[in-house]
Structures are given as structure tokens and as C-alpha cells.
C-alpha positions, -999 to +999 in steps of 0.1 A: +478-512-688+452-507-660+425-489-664+439-468-635+471-457-665+466-419-673+474-435-708+439-456-706+420-420-694+437-405-724+423-429-745+388-428-729+385-394-729+399-386-768+375-418-776+349-398-760+356-366-779+359-383-812+328-401-810+308-365-797+324-351-829+315-376-853+287-398-842+287-419-869+319-431-860+304-447-824+296-484-834+332-484-840+364-491-816 
């Protein structure tokens, strides 16, 4: 998928939210 795909945006948002809640996982992909 390209960076412009909604799924990528959602993934990035979810990832950011996840990292925000659990800083200990910030080093994981």
C-alpha cells in the first residue's frame, strides 16, 4: 500500500496511540 492509503494512515495512528499508551513498546515495529 502507498503512504496515501487510508489503511496506512490508520495504522500510523493506531501505532502512535499504542506507543503513547505503552512507551515500553516504542522500540518495536
